[in-house]
N, CA, C and O atoms as a GROMACS GRO file, in nm:
protein
  164
    1MET      N    1  10.700  29.510  15.671
    1MET     CA    2  10.668  29.371  15.643
    1MET      C    3  10.516  29.358  15.626
    1MET      O    4  10.439  29.406  15.709
    2MET      N    5  10.476  29.294  15.520
    2MET     CA    6  10.335  29.276  15.493
    2MET      C    7  10.281  29.154  15.568
    2MET      O    8  10.343  29.048  15.565
    3LYS      N    9  10.169  29.170  15.634
    3LYS     CA   10  10.106  29.060  15.708
    3LYS      C   11  10.008  28.989  15.616
    3LYS      O   12   9.945  29.051  15.530
    4GLU      N   13   9.996  28.859  15.634
    4GLU     CA   14   9.903  28.779  15.555
    4GLU      C   15   9.816  28.698  15.650
    4GLU      O   16   9.867  28.636  15.743
    5LYS      N   17   9.686  28.699  15.627
    5LYS     CA   18   9.594  28.622  15.710
    5LYS      C   19   9.591  28.478  15.662
    5LYS      O   20   9.594  28.449  15.542
    6ILE      N   21   9.586  28.387  15.760
    6ILE     CA   22   9.575  28.245  15.729
    6ILE      C   23   9.471  28.182  15.821
    6ILE      O   24   9.434  28.241  15.923
    7ALA      N   25   9.424  28.066  15.785
    7ALA     CA   26   9.332  27.990  15.870
    7ALA      C   27   9.400  27.858  15.903
    7ALA      O   28   9.448  27.788  15.815
    8ILE      N   29   9.402  27.825  16.032
    8ILE     CA   30   9.461  27.700  16.075
    8ILE      C   31   9.367  27.632  16.175
    8ILE      O   32   9.280  27.697  16.234
    9SER      N   33   9.385  27.505  16.193
    9SER     CA   34   9.308  27.430  16.292
    9SER      C   35   9.403  27.388  16.403
    9SER      O   36   9.508  27.330  16.379
   10ILE      N   37   9.364  27.419  16.527
   10ILE     CA   38   9.443  27.385  16.644
   10ILE      C   39   9.351  27.320  16.746
   10ILE      O   40   9.238  27.365  16.766
   11ASP      N   41   9.398  27.215  16.809
   11ASP     CA   42   9.322  27.148  16.912
   11ASP      C   43   9.276  27.248  17.016
   11ASP      O   44   9.354  27.334  17.057
   12LYS      N   45   9.151  27.239  17.060
   12LYS     CA   46   9.094  27.336  17.153
   12LYS      C   47   9.174  27.348  17.281
   12LYS      O   48   9.195  27.459  17.330
   13ASP      N   49   9.220  27.238  17.336
   13ASP     CA   50   9.298  27.243  17.461
   13ASP      C   51   9.428  27.320  17.441
   13ASP      O   52   9.467  27.400  17.526
   14VAL      N   53   9.493  27.298  17.330
   14VAL     CA   54   9.618  27.369  17.299
   14VAL      C   55   9.589  27.517  17.280
   14VAL      O   56   9.662  27.601  17.332
   15LEU      N   57   9.485  27.549  17.206
   15LEU     CA   58   9.450  27.688  17.182
   15LEU      C   59   9.418  27.761  17.312
   15LEU      O   60   9.458  27.875  17.331
   16ASP      N   61   9.346  27.695  17.400
   16ASP     CA   62   9.315  27.755  17.530
   16ASP      C   63   9.443  27.787  17.608
   16ASP      O   64   9.454  27.893  17.669
   17ARG      N   65   9.540  27.695  17.605
   17ARG     CA   66   9.668  27.718  17.674
   17ARG      C   67   9.743  27.834  17.612
   17ARG      O   68   9.799  27.918  17.683
   18ILE      N   69   9.745  27.840  17.479
   18ILE     CA   70   9.815  27.949  17.408
   18ILE      C   71   9.750  28.083  17.443
   18ILE      O   72   9.820  28.181  17.468
   19ARG      N   73   9.618  28.087  17.443
   19ARG     CA   74   9.548  28.212  17.475
   19ARG      C   75   9.581  28.260  17.617
   19ARG      O   76   9.602  28.380  17.639
   20LYS      N   77   9.586  28.168  17.711
   20LYS     CA   78   9.617  28.205  17.850
   20LYS      C   79   9.758  28.262  17.862
   20LYS      O   80   9.779  28.362  17.931
   21ILE      N   81   9.853  28.199  17.795
   21ILE     CA   82   9.991  28.248  17.800
   21ILE      C   83  10.001  28.384  17.733
   21ILE      O   84  10.065  28.475  17.786
   22ALA      N   85   9.937  28.399  17.617
   22ALA     CA   86   9.940  28.528  17.546
   22ALA      C   87   9.880  28.638  17.633
   22ALA      O   88   9.932  28.749  17.638
   23GLU      N   89   9.771  28.607  17.699
   23GLU     CA   90   9.706  28.706  17.785
   23GLU      C   91   9.797  28.746  17.901
   23GLU      O   92   9.806  28.864  17.935
   24LYS      N   93   9.864  28.649  17.961
   24LYS     CA   94   9.956  28.678  18.071
   24LYS      C   95  10.069  28.770  18.026
   24LYS      O   96  10.117  28.853  18.103
   25GLU      N   97  10.112  28.755  17.900
   25GLU     CA   98  10.220  28.836  17.845
   25GLU      C   99  10.170  28.964  17.779
   25GLU      O  100  10.246  29.037  17.716
   26ASN      N  101  10.038  28.988  17.793
   26ASN     CA  102   9.975  29.107  17.736
   26ASN      C  103  10.000  29.117  17.585
   26ASN      O  104  10.033  29.224  17.533
   27ARG      N  105   9.984  29.005  17.518
   27ARG     CA  106  10.003  28.998  17.372
   27ARG      C  107   9.873  28.950  17.307
   27ARG      O  108   9.791  28.883  17.371
   28THR      N  109   9.856  28.983  17.181
   28THR     CA  110   9.746  28.923  17.106
   28THR      C  111   9.784  28.778  17.075
   28THR      O  112   9.902  28.742  17.081
   29LEU      N  113   9.687  28.700  17.044
   29LEU     CA  114   9.713  28.561  17.008
   29LEU      C  115   9.806  28.554  16.887
   29LEU      O  116   9.902  28.477  16.886
   30SER      N  117   9.778  28.635  16.787
   30SER     CA  118   9.862  28.636  16.666
   30SER      C  119  10.005  28.677  16.697
   30SER      O  120  10.099  28.615  16.650
   31ASN      N  121  10.020  28.782  16.778
   31ASN     CA  122  10.154  28.828  16.813
   31ASN      C  123  10.230  28.723  16.891
   31ASN      O  124  10.349  28.702  16.867
   32PHE      N  125  10.163  28.656  16.982
   32PHE     CA  126  10.229  28.553  17.061
   32PHE      C  127  10.278  28.438  16.972
   32PHE      O  128  10.393  28.396  16.983
   33ILE      N  129  10.191  28.389  16.886
   33ILE     CA  130  10.227  28.279  16.797
   33ILE      C  131  10.341  28.319  16.706
   33ILE      O  132  10.434  28.241  16.685
   34GLU      N  133  10.335  28.440  16.650
   34GLU     CA  134  10.442  28.487  16.561
   34GLU      C  135  10.575  28.498  16.636
   34GLU      O  136  10.679  28.459  16.583
   35THR      N  137  10.571  28.550  16.757
   35THR     CA  138  10.692  28.564  16.839
   35THR      C  139  10.755  28.427  16.869
   35THR      O  140  10.877  28.412  16.859
   36VAL      N  141  10.674  28.331  16.905
   36VAL     CA  142  10.724  28.196  16.934
   36VAL      C  143  10.785  28.134  16.809
   36VAL      O  144  10.892  28.074  16.815
   37LEU      N  145  10.717  28.148  16.696
   37LEU     CA  146  10.770  28.088  16.574
   37LEU      C  147  10.899  28.155  16.528
   37LEU      O  148  10.987  28.088  16.475
   38LYS      N  149  10.910  28.285  16.547
   38LYS     CA  150  11.034  28.356  16.510
   38LYS      C  151  11.150  28.312  16.596
   38LYS      O  152  11.265  28.317  16.552
   39ALA      N  153  11.122  28.269  16.719
   39ALA     CA  154  11.228  28.225  16.811
   39ALA      C  155  11.284  28.089  16.773
   39ALA      O  156  11.393  28.052  16.818
   40ILE      N  157  11.212  28.015  16.692
   40ILE     CA  158  11.259  27.883  16.647
   40ILE      C  159  11.350  27.902  16.527
   40ILE      O  160  11.306  27.946  16.420
   41LYS      N  161  11.477  27.869  16.545
   41LYS     CA  162  11.572  27.887  16.434
   41LYS      C  163  11.658  27.765  16.418
   41LYS      O  164  11.744  27.762  16.330
   0.00000   0.00000   0.00000
């Protein structure tokens, strides 16, 4: 699967929360966001 870079704007408070959760799960920010979005079906 080919990866594509994108730029998005996210509220700082939300981004801080996402980073903390990703770190706890030992994931990169990108991997965490992709995993969460794939779970939405």
